[in-house]
Backbone as a chain_set.jsonl record, in Angstrom:
{"seq": "MLKNTLQTPETSTYEKFQNVEQLWFWFLYSKSVRNGFRPAGASSRRPCELLDVETLITKLYLCGKLSEEQLNVMKKFGDKRRAPHQYIYSENKSAALWKSAMDILEIYARKKGWLNN", "coords": {"N": [[-48.504, 10.169, -55.988], [-49.903, 13.392, -55.219], [-50.766, 14.65, -52.04], [-53.654, 16.354, -51.138], [-53.378, 19.041, -49.21], [-54.596, 21.333, -48.548], [-56.854, 22.858, -46.472], [-60.313, 23.423, -46.267], [-62.852, 25.501, -45.065], [-64.987, 23.687, -44.413], [-63.843, 21.323, -43.853], [-61.938, 21.684, -41.927], [-60.719, 21.301, -38.582], [-62.535, 21.381, -35.63], [-62.471, 23.073, -32.462], [-63.389, 21.385, -29.822], [-65.375, 21.704, -26.807], [-64.086, 21.412, -23.538], [-65.653, 20.73, -21.314], [-69.123, 20.718, -20.227], [-69.628, 23.175, -18.836], [-67.767, 24.892, -19.761], [-68.627, 25.165, -22.454], [-71.206, 26.366, -21.763], [-70.4, 28.826, -20.529], [-68.909, 29.983, -22.717], [-71.087, 30.259, -24.433], [-72.669, 32.175, -23.249], [-70.899, 34.316, -22.911], [-70.146, 34.782, -25.661], [-72.608, 35.51, -26.75], [-72.977, 38.009, -25.484], [-71.11, 39.527, -26.917], [-71.71, 39.191, -29.609], [-71.735, 41.008, -31.805], [-69.794, 40.994, -34.001], [-67.391, 41.361, -32.779], [-64.42, 39.966, -31.94], [-62.515, 38.656, -29.379], [-59.053, 38.719, -28.685], [-57.021, 35.883, -28.985], [-59.137, 34.201, -28.848], [-60.712, 31.098, -29.807], [-60.73, 29.968, -33.211], [-62.805, 28.325, -34.244], [-65.687, 26.596, -33.364], [-67.554, 23.677, -32.628], [-70.308, 24.106, -32.726], [-72.718, 26.73, -33.221], [-73.915, 29.802, -31.797], [-76.676, 30.012, -32.073], [-77.31, 27.35, -32.221], [-76.849, 26.392, -29.553], [-78.582, 28.001, -28.349], [-80.983, 27.115, -29.294], [-81.059, 24.344, -28.502], [-81.074, 24.619, -25.575], [-83.589, 26.022, -25.42], [-85.391, 23.934, -26.457], [-84.864, 21.997, -24.524], [-86.062, 23.289, -22.293], [-88.66, 23.593, -23.175], [-89.538, 20.994, -23.342], [-89.559, 20.28, -20.794], [-87.26, 19.166, -19.528], [-85.389, 21.014, -18.558], [-85.825, 23.311, -15.867], [-87.511, 26.526, -15.182], [-86.241, 27.492, -12.969], [-83.759, 26.376, -12.882], [-82.711, 27.505, -15.17], [-82.627, 30.115, -14.525], [-80.714, 30.143, -12.477], [-78.463, 29.182, -14.1], [-78.214, 31.398, -15.748], [-77.805, 33.436, -13.98], [-75.251, 32.686, -12.564], [-73.747, 32.141, -14.684], [-73.415, 34.699, -15.819], [-71.819, 35.799, -14.01], [-69.512, 34.255, -14.453], [-68.89, 32.072, -13.227], [-69.334, 28.891, -11.488], [-71.959, 28.08, -9.011], [-71.072, 27.656, -5.579], [-71.01, 24.781, -3.684], [-70.507, 24.715, -0.991], [-70.72, 27.045, 0.089], [-73.054, 28.502, 2.148], [-75.197, 30.174, 1.249], [-75.429, 29.677, -1.424], [-75.964, 27.026, -1.777], [-78.244, 25.709, -2.663], [-78.48, 26.753, -5.244], [-76.266, 25.589, -6.3], [-76.959, 22.763, -6.429], [-79.045, 23.013, -8.219], [-77.621, 23.979, -10.444], [-75.839, 21.927, -10.932], [-77.491, 19.762, -11.647], [-78.699, 20.805, -13.961], [-76.454, 21.177, -15.585], [-75.773, 18.567, -15.969], [-77.854, 17.542, -17.321], [-77.606, 19.077, -19.825], [-75.047, 18.462, -20.571], [-75.509, 15.723, -21.513], [-76.887, 16.004, -23.803], [-75.247, 17.757, -25.277], [-73.046, 16.221, -25.645], [-74.151, 14.151, -27.343], [-74.411, 15.668, -29.64], [-71.881, 16.09, -30.321], [-70.201, 18.118, -29.392], [-68.564, 18.245, -27.132], [-65.36, 17.203, -25.798], [-64.328, 13.782, -25.493]], "CA": [[-49.63, 11.2, -55.996], [-49.752, 14.461, -54.273], [-51.809, 14.685, -51.278], [-54.286, 17.661, -51.156], [-53.142, 19.488, -47.829], [-55.322, 22.476, -48.318], [-58.163, 22.741, -45.737], [-61.436, 24.333, -46.446], [-63.514, 25.68, -43.748], [-65.816, 22.567, -44.1], [-63.098, 20.283, -43.434], [-61.039, 22.09, -40.84], [-61.154, 20.776, -37.372], [-63.093, 22.274, -34.549], [-61.98, 22.911, -31.074], [-64.316, 20.917, -28.92], [-65.305, 22.126, -25.506], [-63.476, 20.532, -22.52], [-66.743, 20.248, -20.534], [-70.403, 21.414, -20.485], [-69.48, 24.511, -18.17], [-67.04, 25.798, -20.732], [-69.727, 25.469, -23.413], [-72.152, 27.391, -21.183], [-69.739, 30.121, -20.358], [-68.659, 30.357, -24.018], [-72.216, 30.662, -25.122], [-73.101, 33.472, -22.656], [-69.954, 35.411, -23.374], [-70.254, 35.086, -27.015], [-74.019, 36.241, -26.99], [-72.773, 39.265, -25.101], [-70.149, 40.242, -27.789], [-71.796, 38.782, -30.864], [-71.834, 41.982, -32.929], [-68.719, 40.985, -34.844], [-66.347, 41.449, -31.955], [-63.87, 38.587, -31.394], [-61.397, 38.915, -28.584], [-57.747, 38.252, -29.137], [-57.03, 34.602, -28.389], [-60.4, 33.352, -29.039], [-60.547, 30.041, -30.813], [-61.37, 30.376, -34.383], [-63.945, 27.579, -34.754], [-66.312, 25.732, -32.459], [-68.39, 22.631, -33.277], [-71.567, 24.667, -32.759], [-72.988, 28.107, -33.377], [-74.689, 30.313, -30.754], [-78.085, 29.496, -32.345], [-77.512, 25.915, -32.033], [-76.922, 26.201, -28.135], [-79.863, 28.537, -27.824], [-82.066, 26.17, -29.74], [-80.904, 23.262, -27.565], [-81.646, 25.058, -24.354], [-85.057, 26.255, -25.559], [-86.006, 22.689, -26.655], [-84.755, 21.364, -23.235], [-86.855, 23.861, -21.493], [-89.989, 23.404, -23.52], [-90.002, 19.63, -23.223], [-89.525, 19.93, -19.487], [-86.057, 18.706, -18.991], [-84.744, 21.999, -17.782], [-86.873, 24.147, -15.33], [-87.227, 27.904, -15.168], [-85.458, 27.798, -11.745], [-82.592, 25.902, -13.285], [-82.318, 28.422, -16.191], [-82.28, 31.331, -13.84], [-79.409, 29.822, -11.872], [-77.546, 29.065, -15.151], [-78.067, 32.722, -16.296], [-77.154, 34.296, -12.897], [-73.906, 32.337, -12.443], [-73.136, 32.285, -16.093], [-73.076, 36.106, -16.069], [-70.586, 35.873, -13.1], [-68.48, 33.44, -15.134], [-68.426, 30.888, -12.327], [-70.437, 27.979, -11.032], [-72.191, 28.292, -7.534], [-70.232, 26.628, -4.785], [-71.908, 24.024, -2.807], [-70.116, 24.781, 0.482], [-71.227, 28.502, 0.445], [-74.477, 28.236, 2.463], [-76.241, 30.986, 0.403], [-75.299, 29.108, -2.978], [-76.05, 25.597, -1.667], [-79.475, 25.337, -3.429], [-78.083, 27.062, -6.617], [-75.251, 24.693, -6.695], [-77.699, 21.67, -6.762], [-79.857, 23.302, -9.552], [-76.532, 24.107, -11.512], [-75.227, 20.541, -11.258], [-78.473, 18.955, -12.348], [-78.946, 21.446, -15.234], [-75.342, 20.992, -16.384], [-75.809, 17.145, -16.26], [-78.879, 17.348, -18.555], [-76.995, 19.799, -20.876], [-74.027, 17.543, -21.068], [-75.929, 14.438, -22.217], [-77.403, 16.474, -25.188], [-74.124, 18.41, -25.901], [-72.217, 14.988, -26.044], [-74.829, 13.591, -28.471], [-74.117, 16.497, -30.689], [-70.418, 16.101, -30.569], [-69.675, 19.451, -29.014], [-67.613, 18.1, -26.084], [-64.396, 16.104, -25.877], [-64.743, 12.565, -24.956]], "C": [[-49.311, 12.203, -54.913], [-50.932, 14.465, -53.385], [-52.335, 16.143, -51.137], [-54.217, 17.997, -49.461], [-53.942, 20.778, -47.467], [-56.654, 22.183, -47.572], [-59.082, 23.726, -45.94], [-62.232, 24.522, -45.016], [-64.541, 24.458, -43.368], [-65.02, 21.471, -43.623], [-61.997, 20.517, -42.366], [-61.662, 21.585, -39.445], [-61.647, 21.818, -36.509], [-62.478, 22.097, -33.259], [-63.26, 22.653, -30.274], [-64.268, 21.58, -27.513], [-64.74, 21.018, -24.553], [-64.601, 19.92, -21.741], [-67.942, 21.215, -20.657], [-70.382, 22.923, -19.888], [-68.665, 25.424, -19.16], [-67.897, 26.084, -21.916], [-70.711, 26.52, -22.957], [-71.548, 28.813, -21.076], [-69.413, 30.903, -21.761], [-69.997, 30.937, -24.747], [-72.659, 32.104, -24.517], [-72.189, 34.622, -23.003], [-70.185, 35.933, -24.813], [-71.537, 35.834, -27.517], [-73.709, 37.749, -26.546], [-71.904, 40.127, -26.05], [-70.368, 39.745, -29.266], [-71.882, 39.791, -31.989], [-70.542, 42.103, -33.753], [-67.463, 41.079, -34.101], [-65.799, 40.046, -31.621], [-62.522, 39.041, -30.722], [-60.104, 38.275, -29.018], [-57.554, 36.858, -28.307], [-58.053, 33.647, -28.453], [-60.147, 32.314, -30.041], [-61.252, 30.356, -32.077], [-62.552, 29.553, -34.704], [-64.435, 26.671, -33.571], [-67.172, 24.696, -33.199], [-69.886, 23.106, -33.297], [-71.645, 26.166, -32.957], [-73.877, 28.516, -32.173], [-76.074, 29.809, -31.03], [-78.382, 28.157, -31.965], [-77.609, 25.694, -30.444], [-78.215, 26.761, -27.81], [-80.972, 27.673, -28.177], [-82.125, 24.913, -28.804], [-81.605, 23.541, -26.196], [-83.113, 25.362, -24.439], [-85.816, 24.908, -25.631], [-86.038, 21.898, -25.225], [-85.755, 21.897, -22.288], [-88.375, 23.549, -21.745], [-90.538, 22.006, -23.392], [-89.908, 19.225, -21.706], [-88.31, 19.312, -18.806], [-85.251, 19.723, -18.258], [-85.91, 22.832, -17.063], [-86.556, 25.697, -15.421], [-86.267, 28.249, -14.041], [-84.062, 27.362, -12.274], [-81.862, 26.917, -14.445], [-81.969, 29.821, -15.593], [-80.996, 31.342, -13.056], [-78.27, 29.706, -12.979], [-77.276, 30.479, -15.673], [-77.258, 33.476, -15.188], [-75.679, 33.932, -12.69], [-73.052, 32.394, -13.627], [-72.593, 33.66, -16.308], [-71.877, 36.489, -15.066], [-69.481, 35.137, -13.389], [-67.92, 32.467, -14.013], [-69.61, 30.096, -11.833], [-70.795, 28.425, -9.531], [-71.482, 27.282, -6.863], [-71.247, 26.055, -3.826], [-71.613, 24.185, -1.296], [-70.209, 26.229, 0.93], [-72.713, 28.354, 0.708], [-75.52, 28.968, 1.515], [-76.401, 30.512, -1.034], [-75.647, 27.748, -2.951], [-77.232, 25.136, -2.643], [-79.159, 25.512, -4.882], [-77.112, 26.004, -7.139], [-75.889, 23.323, -7.199], [-78.387, 21.812, -8.065], [-78.749, 23.258, -10.696], [-76.055, 22.609, -11.882], [-76.312, 19.727, -12.093], [-78.75, 19.514, -13.762], [-77.694, 21.043, -16.181], [-75.322, 19.387, -16.797], [-76.751, 16.854, -17.413], [-78.228, 17.969, -19.792], [-75.854, 18.988, -21.465], [-74.479, 16.34, -21.875], [-76.186, 14.977, -23.712], [-76.088, 17.151, -25.975], [-73.216, 17.213, -26.499], [-72.841, 14.302, -27.263], [-74.557, 14.343, -29.758], [-72.824, 16.672, -31.092], [-69.68, 17.427, -30.243], [-68.565, 19.28, -27.909], [-66.569, 17.09, -26.382], [-64.865, 15.025, -25.137], [-64.161, 12.497, -23.534]], "O": [[-48.624, 11.961, -53.921], [-52.048, 14.299, -53.877], [-51.53, 17.068, -51.028], [-54.849, 17.364, -48.615], [-53.971, 21.235, -46.324], [-57.455, 21.359, -48.012], [-58.729, 24.898, -45.81], [-62.163, 23.741, -44.067], [-64.879, 24.263, -42.2], [-65.603, 20.635, -42.931], [-61.253, 19.609, -41.997], [-62.872, 21.487, -39.24], [-61.267, 22.986, -36.599], [-61.979, 21.01, -32.966], [-64.088, 23.542, -30.073], [-63.187, 21.98, -27.081], [-64.934, 19.827, -24.798], [-64.573, 18.714, -21.494], [-67.806, 22.349, -21.116], [-71.065, 23.797, -20.424], [-68.949, 26.615, -19.294], [-67.893, 27.227, -22.37], [-71.011, 27.461, -23.691], [-72.138, 29.813, -21.485], [-69.588, 32.109, -21.935], [-69.969, 31.906, -25.506], [-72.958, 33.043, -25.254], [-72.621, 35.725, -23.337], [-70.364, 37.107, -25.138], [-71.545, 36.604, -28.477], [-74.175, 38.663, -27.227], [-71.972, 41.354, -25.977], [-69.454, 39.822, -30.087], [-72.109, 39.361, -33.121], [-70.208, 43.21, -34.174], [-66.427, 40.885, -34.736], [-66.482, 39.14, -31.144], [-61.624, 39.643, -31.311], [-60.165, 37.274, -29.731], [-57.896, 36.761, -27.129], [-57.907, 32.458, -28.168], [-59.457, 32.553, -31.032], [-62.313, 30.977, -32.033], [-63.366, 30.069, -35.47], [-63.615, 26.064, -32.882], [-67.468, 24.912, -34.374], [-70.671, 22.409, -33.94], [-70.607, 26.818, -32.848], [-74.529, 27.652, -31.587], [-76.613, 29.156, -30.137], [-79.455, 27.803, -31.477], [-78.411, 24.852, -30.04], [-78.967, 26.134, -27.063], [-81.882, 27.506, -27.365], [-83.215, 24.518, -28.39], [-82.526, 22.851, -25.758], [-83.846, 24.957, -23.537], [-86.809, 24.752, -24.919], [-87.031, 21.28, -24.838], [-86.307, 21.122, -21.508], [-89.186, 23.305, -20.851], [-91.747, 21.785, -23.338], [-90.125, 18.068, -21.346], [-88.36, 18.977, -17.623], [-84.468, 19.346, -17.386], [-86.94, 23.012, -17.712], [-85.421, 26.071, -15.714], [-85.534, 29.232, -14.156], [-83.159, 28.16, -12.018], [-80.642, 27.045, -14.545], [-81.134, 30.56, -16.114], [-80.29, 32.346, -12.962], [-77.161, 30.159, -12.695], [-76.127, 30.741, -16.031], [-76.201, 34.053, -15.443], [-74.874, 34.862, -12.642], [-71.848, 32.648, -13.595], [-71.514, 33.847, -16.87], [-71.087, 37.395, -15.331], [-68.474, 35.272, -12.694], [-66.736, 32.144, -13.916], [-70.738, 30.587, -11.774], [-69.974, 29.082, -8.891], [-71.257, 26.186, -7.375], [-72.141, 26.703, -3.281], [-72.429, 23.809, -0.455], [-69.808, 26.571, 2.042], [-73.527, 28.135, -0.189], [-76.532, 28.408, 1.093], [-77.338, 30.874, -1.746], [-75.672, 27.168, -4.036], [-77.043, 24.16, -3.37], [-79.464, 24.648, -5.703], [-77.171, 25.601, -8.3], [-75.458, 22.784, -8.219], [-78.36, 20.924, -8.916], [-78.923, 22.61, -11.728], [-75.933, 22.232, -13.047], [-75.993, 19.107, -13.108], [-79.014, 18.731, -14.674], [-77.86, 20.65, -17.336], [-74.872, 19.039, -17.889], [-76.483, 16.059, -18.314], [-78.33, 17.319, -20.833], [-75.719, 18.85, -22.68], [-73.83, 15.997, -22.863], [-75.711, 14.395, -24.687], [-75.978, 17.041, -27.196], [-72.743, 17.246, -27.635], [-72.098, 13.897, -28.157], [-74.479, 13.749, -30.834], [-72.56, 17.326, -32.1], [-68.638, 17.736, -30.823], [-67.703, 20.152, -27.805], [-66.828, 16.17, -27.158], [-65.693, 15.177, -24.239], [-64.377, 11.513, -22.826]]}, "num_chains": 1, "name": "protein.A"}
């Protein structure tokens, strides 16, 4: 018997995110260039769409798992494409908020299968 080696988009493998921060940075970057632009070297498929991440973040905020303060830190440092550093005095509080927000987001991203194990 011949094995069917043709992969359709539905059966092709996705490139999962290495960690929750990679997911967050991908989300913010992709939102900023979502008008059909795809940079060279970008992975072809991810296990989620931008709307999936946006919906998850909205649900986590609306049910009180993420605070407005956490979202502000996520956006501020996400736009800088880096996490706040706990050893920089002016970023100390932001680093704690970032870590707690990423911990929450990681739980739900893992449940959805978006992250590597």
